[in-house]
Structure formats: structure tokens, C-alpha cells
C-alpha positions, 0 to 999 in steps of 0.5 A: 500500500502506498501511504504517501507518494513513494512510501510503501508499507505491507507485512510479511504475514499479509493475508486476504485474497484482495492482497494477492494476485495470480502470477500468470508468468510463473504460477503462484501468487504475488503481493506487490509492495511497490513498482516505482522508480525502476524498482519492483518489490513484493512477496511471492508464494506457492501454496502447492508444490508444482508438478514441474520445475518453473522456468524463469528468466529475470528481465533485471537483477533479482534478489530474493529472501526465502521466508517459508519453504525451500527452493532449488534454483538451477542456473543455466551454465552456473551453480545450483542454489539450495535455499531455505528460510533465511537464505538470501540470493541475488541473480543477474539479469538474464540468468536462465533458471529452473525453480524446484519449489517445495510448498508452502513457499514464500519469498520476498523479491526485489527486481532492480 
């Protein structure tokens, strides 16, 4: 929620369908905190473990903080990351990835 021009506020524990929107690009649901000044940030969650890995290529650098669940991220031509709650990772623009998500999963993400 934008409280004042450029000032955004939310909670990690945000609930209610009105706060979450379907994420058609990768599945799951997104709660967008802000989309301003070239920065996007918010929460992303999966309530059920996907049957297949989720392919994702970020248009900008993506930094994530895992809040719940776990994820294995395979980076094409690079390492495989095993992340659990409290782990932080930052992936470069254009990194081709495959996400193996164990639900319930929730992350804080920043694209910049």
C-alpha cells in the first residue's frame, strides 16, 4: 500500500485475497509492495508444490529472501542454489533458471 507518494508499507504475514494476485508468468501468487522508480518489490508464494520445475528468466537483477519453504534454483551454465528460510540470493539479469519449489513457499523479491 502506498501511504504517501513513494512510501510503501505491507507485512510479511499479509493475508486476504484482495492483497494477492495470480502470477500468470510463473504460477503462484504475488503481493506487490511497490513498482516505482525502476524498482519492483513484493512477496511471492506457492501454496502447492508444482508438478514441474518453474522456468524463469529475470528481465533485471533479482534478489530474494526465502521466508517459508525451500527452493532449488538451477542456473543455466552456473551453480545450483539450495535455499531455505533465511537464505538470501541475488541473480543477474538474464539468468536462465529452473525453480524446484517445495510448498508452502514464500519469498520476498526485489527486481532492480
